[in-house]
Each structure stands twice: as C-alpha cells, then as structure tokens.
N, C-alpha and C positions, 0 to 999 in steps of 0.2 A: 547639422542634422541632415540625414539623408531622407530623400523622399522614396516612395515605394518603387518607382521606376529605376532610380539610381541603384538601389539594392539589387533588384532583379538583374540589371545589366552587369553589375560587378560580380555577382555570383556566377553568371553565365561565362564570364571571362576567365574564371579560375579553373584550370584543368583538374580532373578528379584526383589525380595523384597528389597535386599540390594542396588540394582541399583536405585530403587525409593527413598529410604532413602538418598542415596548419592546426588541425584538430588535435593531433597527437602532441604538438608543441604546447597547446593550451592545457592539455591534461597533465603535462609534466612541468608546468609553471608552478613552482613551489612557493613563490612569493605571494601568498594569499593573506587576506585579512578577513577576520570573522565579522559578519554583518548581523546575523540573527541566530539565536539559539532557542529552540523550542523546548518546553519542559519535557522530561522523559515520560513515556507512557508505559504502563504495566498491564499485562494480561496473564491468564492462566492457560497452560497446556492441559486440555481436558483429559487426555489419556494418562498423564503422569502426575498432574496436579502441581507441576513446577511452574515457576514464574518466568514469563518471557518479557523482554524489555525492548523498547523502540525509541531511539534517540535521533533527532534531526537538527541540522544546522545549515545555515547558508553562508557561503564564503564569497569573496570576490577576488579576482586576480589583478595583476597590473594592467591588463587589457580591458578591464571593466566588465568582464563576463561574470555571470552568476554561476556558482557551483553549489549544487545541493549534495550534502553528505548525510546519508542515512545509515545508522548502525542498528542492527537488530539481531536478536537471538535469545538464547537462554541466559537468565541472570547468573552471574558468576561463571559463565562459560565463554567460549570463543564467540565473538560477535562478527557477523558478516557485514561488509561495507558495500553500499551502493552509491556511486557518485555519478552525477549528471551535470554536464556543462551546458548552460544556456548562453548562446553567443549573440542572440538577437532578441529584442523585445517583441511585443505584439502590437498590432494596429499602428504601424509606423506611418506617420504623417497625419494621423487623426488626433482629435482632442483627447481621446482616452488611451493614448500611446503609453506603453510601459517600457522602461529600460530593461536590459537583460537581468539586472539584479532584482528589480521589482517583480519581474515575471517569475523569477526563480523563487522569491519569497512567497508569491501567490500560490505557485504549484505545491510547494512544501507545506504551506498552511492548509491547503485543501487535503493533502494526504494525511496530515496530522489530525484534522477534524474528522476525516473518514475513519481513521483508526478508533477514535472515541465514539463516534455516532453509529457506525455500521458494524464494527468488530468488537465493541464493548471494552476497549482499553480504558484505563483510568489514570489520572495523574498521581494519585496517592496509592502506594502499594497496599496500605491498610484498608482501602475502600473495596478491594476485590472480595467478591463473595466466593466461598468455597462450595462447589457443587459435589455432593457426595455421590458415589457410584451406586445408586439404588435403582432397582427395577420397579416399574409400575406396569401392571398388566391391565389391559382394557379389552373386554369381550363385547363385540357388536354382532347381533344376529340380523342378517338380511336375507329374506326368503328362507331357503334351506341351507344357507351358508353361515358358518360361524367364523368371524374374523377376529383374530387375536393380535392386538398391537402390543409390542413391548417397547416402552419408553425407557431408555437408559441414557442418562446425562442428556446430551442434545441429539443423540442418534435415535432414529425411529426404524424399527424392523417390523415388517409385515409378514405374518404367517397366515395361511388360509387352511382351515380344517373343514373337510367335507362332512356333512352329516346327511345321510339318507339319499344323496344324489351322487352316485359314483361315475356318471357319464360326463360331468362337467369338469372344467379345468380351471385352476387358479395359477396366476403368475406372480 
C-alpha cells in the first residue's frame, strides 16, 4: 500500500505525455470484469411525453481501476455512453481509505440516487406519472398591476398587464 507522500512523488516523476499515454492505455484495456450493476431508472421527457432511460454499472480492469459506464437516452432509441476511469482511491493512508473500485461504486451510487431524489426518476416504468399538457392561469393584483401567471407542465411564464398606470414598466 502506498502512503500519500509516495503517491505524490510518483505522480510528479511521470511526464505529462507518458501520463496521457497511460490513461489512454487504461481506457483501451478491454479485459474488464463487471463489479456492480445498478437497476435501470426511467423518467419522462416533458415536451414529448416519451420515456427516457438511465443505466449504470461499474467495471474493473486488470490494473484494478474502477470504470463507471453510464448509458442514457430515449427508450428504444440510441443511447449515449459516458465512461470514467477512477485510477486512485480517496483518503490514501487513512482508516477511511477507499480503493479505486470502491470509490467508483460510491460515485455511481451517488449519481443513481440523485437521479431518483432530485430528478424524479423511478425504478419501475409503471410508477411514472403522466403530466398532461394543461394550462392553469393565476391572476394576482398588486397595487395597480395585474400579474398573470401561466403554469404549463413544469414551466412557469410570467406576463404583466398594466392597468391604469402606463408610466411603469414590467420585465
């Protein structure tokens, strides 16, 4: 196991060109083993109502590096692929040290949870709620201004209508 000082010294000794070549060699190392597969997540594209899908898995290569592979896009369409190689763990030399593979799993798990908690993705496609494209108008009067809010799906548009006060401006 390396300590923090050894790693810093070893990284300083590698010239930039060799470091790039080393990283490219890791990316083209096809002898990978699947470590973890996360359940697929589903969401709706608000403008079209079509389903989008998000898949994630963690691989390891012969060098012990963690590789995150995320596939996302429209269901039954071409999926985009985002890969990231994690070649070092975190907190090297401390008791909460992580290996590159464990660090990769932690990062992908966080992305997976964020998709569910912050972006509203679900694990079961049947759990998705369909939002109809309806408009809701809200009129609010403040002083001599009438504010009309149009709520449409998740988009909010603000329109300002002047009444009896033509010298003021609304943005």
